[in-house]
C-alpha positions as CSV (number, residue, x, y, z in Angstrom):
1,X,38.2,15.3,-49.1
2,X,37.6,15.5,-52.8
3,X,36.2,18.4,-54.7
4,X,32.7,17.8,-56.0
5,X,33.3,19.9,-59.0
6,X,36.3,17.9,-60.0
7,X,34.3,14.6,-59.6
8,X,31.5,16.0,-61.9
9,X,34.0,17.1,-64.6
10,X,34.1,13.8,-66.3
11,X,30.4,13.2,-66.2
12,X,29.0,16.5,-67.6
13,X,27.1,15.0,-70.6
14,X,25.4,12.5,-68.3
15,X,24.5,15.1,-65.7
16,X,23.1,17.4,-68.4
17,X,21.2,14.5,-69.9
18,X,19.6,13.6,-66.6
19,X,18.7,17.2,-65.9
20,X,17.2,17.6,-69.4
21,X,15.2,14.4,-68.9
22,X,14.1,15.6,-65.4
23,X,12.9,18.9,-66.8
24,X,11.0,17.3,-69.6
25,X,9.4,14.8,-67.2
26,X,8.5,17.7,-64.9
27,X,6.8,19.5,-67.7
28,X,4.9,16.3,-68.5
29,X,3.8,15.8,-64.9
30,X,2.6,19.4,-64.6
31,X,0.8,19.1,-68.0
32,X,-0.8,15.8,-67.0
33,X,-2.0,17.3,-63.7
34,X,-3.4,20.4,-65.4
35,X,-5.1,18.5,-68.3
36,X,-6.6,15.9,-66.0
37,X,-9.1,18.5,-64.7
38,X,-10.8,18.4,-68.1
39,X,-11.6,14.7,-67.9
40,X,-15.2,14.2,-66.9
41,X,-17.2,11.2,-66.1
42,X,-20.9,10.4,-65.4
43,X,-23.0,12.0,-62.8
44,X,-22.2,11.4,-59.1
45,X,-19.2,9.1,-59.5
46,X,-16.9,9.3,-56.5
47,X,-13.7,8.8,-58.4
48,X,-13.5,10.2,-62.0
49,X,-11.0,9.5,-64.7
50,X,-9.0,12.6,-63.8
51,X,-7.9,11.1,-60.6
52,X,-5.6,8.6,-62.2
53,X,-3.5,11.0,-64.2
54,X,-3.2,13.2,-61.0
55,X,-2.2,10.1,-59.0
56,X,0.5,9.3,-61.6
57,X,1.7,12.9,-62.0
58,X,2.7,13.3,-58.3
59,X,5.4,10.6,-58.2
60,X,6.5,11.6,-61.7
61,X,7.0,15.2,-60.6
62,X,8.9,14.0,-57.5
63,X,11.2,11.7,-59.5
64,X,11.8,14.3,-62.1
65,X,12.8,16.8,-59.4
66,X,15.2,14.1,-58.1
67,X,16.8,13.9,-61.6
68,X,17.1,17.6,-61.7
69,X,18.5,18.1,-58.3
70,X,20.6,15.0,-58.0
71,X,21.6,13.7,-61.4
72,X,23.0,10.2,-61.7
73,X,26.3,9.0,-62.8
74,X,25.5,8.3,-66.4
75,X,28.7,9.0,-68.2
76,X,27.7,8.9,-71.8
77,X,25.0,10.5,-74.0
78,X,22.8,7.9,-75.8
79,X,23.6,7.2,-79.5
80,X,21.5,8.4,-82.4
81,X,19.5,5.2,-82.6
82,X,18.6,5.3,-78.9
83,X,17.7,9.0,-79.1
84,X,15.5,8.4,-82.2
85,X,13.7,5.5,-80.4
86,X,13.2,7.7,-77.4
87,X,11.8,10.6,-79.5
88,X,9.5,8.3,-81.4
89,X,8.3,6.8,-78.1
90,X,7.4,10.3,-76.9
91,X,5.7,11.1,-80.2
92,X,3.6,7.9,-80.0
93,X,2.5,8.6,-76.4
94,X,1.6,12.2,-77.2
95,X,-0.3,11.0,-80.3
96,X,-2.2,8.5,-78.2
97,X,-3.1,11.2,-75.7
98,X,-4.4,13.4,-78.5
99,X,-6.3,10.6,-80.3
100,X,-7.9,8.7,-77.5
101,X,-11.0,11.0,-77.4
102,X,-11.7,11.4,-81.1
103,X,-10.9,7.7,-82.1
104,X,-11.9,6.0,-78.8
105,X,-9.8,4.0,-76.4
106,X,-9.6,0.7,-78.3
107,X,-8.2,1.9,-81.6
108,X,-5.9,4.5,-80.1
109,X,-4.5,1.9,-77.7
110,X,-4.1,-0.7,-80.4
111,X,-2.2,1.6,-82.6
112,X,0.0,3.0,-79.8
113,X,0.9,-0.5,-78.4
114,X,1.7,-1.9,-81.8
115,X,4.0,1.1,-82.6
116,X,5.7,1.0,-79.2
117,X,6.3,-2.8,-79.5
118,X,7.6,-2.3,-83.0
119,X,10.1,0.3,-81.8
120,X,11.7,-2.5,-79.7
121,X,12.1,-4.8,-82.8
122,X,9.1,-7.2,-82.4
123,X,7.6,-8.6,-85.6
124,X,4.4,-7.1,-87.0
125,X,2.3,-10.2,-86.2
126,X,3.4,-10.4,-82.6
127,X,3.0,-6.7,-82.2
128,X,-0.6,-6.8,-83.5
129,X,-1.5,-9.7,-81.2
130,X,0.1,-8.1,-78.2
131,X,-1.6,-4.7,-79.0
132,X,-5.0,-6.3,-79.4
133,X,-4.7,-8.3,-76.2
134,X,-3.4,-5.3,-74.2
135,X,-6.0,-2.9,-75.5
136,X,-8.8,-5.3,-74.8
137,X,-7.5,-6.2,-71.4
138,X,-7.1,-2.5,-70.4
139,X,-10.5,-1.7,-71.7
140,X,-12.1,-4.5,-69.7
141,X,-10.2,-3.6,-66.6
142,X,-11.2,0.1,-66.6
143,X,-14.7,-0.2,-68.0
144,X,-16.0,-3.4,-66.3
145,X,-13.7,-4.1,-63.3
146,X,-13.1,-0.5,-62.1
147,X,-16.2,1.1,-63.6
148,X,-14.3,3.9,-65.1
149,X,-15.8,5.0,-68.5
150,X,-13.3,5.2,-71.4
151,X,-14.0,7.0,-74.7
152,X,-15.7,4.6,-77.1
153,X,-15.1,4.4,-80.8
154,X,-17.4,6.8,-82.8
155,X,-20.7,5.1,-83.5
156,X,-20.1,2.3,-81.0
157,X,-22.1,2.5,-77.8
158,X,-21.9,-0.5,-75.6
């Protein structure tokens, strides 16, 4: 039988990285669950907008606990470029969450998708097209297909 501590000796940076990621994702899951209680919808709707963040935060919390308790076998820490991209992705997503109420869903989604797609090296024109298509498709899905109200742009009431 081999010693588990000896086996983990060569993977320490990956193990620590997985546990750091798990802890950050767990904080995100708990924060999403907590803040979802502030989302309100119209009168007498059976499922409000807060249900979806809670629905997503449960598996996120479970998977983050899995990363903390049973880290994977990643044997290297990401390079500077990958860490910068990951940090910028988190910044864009946090900004989207903060701007969706004051700006409305459509402009906040458009900007977030364009910036996220640009982080992966897509040209500006393709990023704008994909951002517009995705923002409009998500808006139509939630507003019209699912009947879940999303924040409108200031001054725009449909």
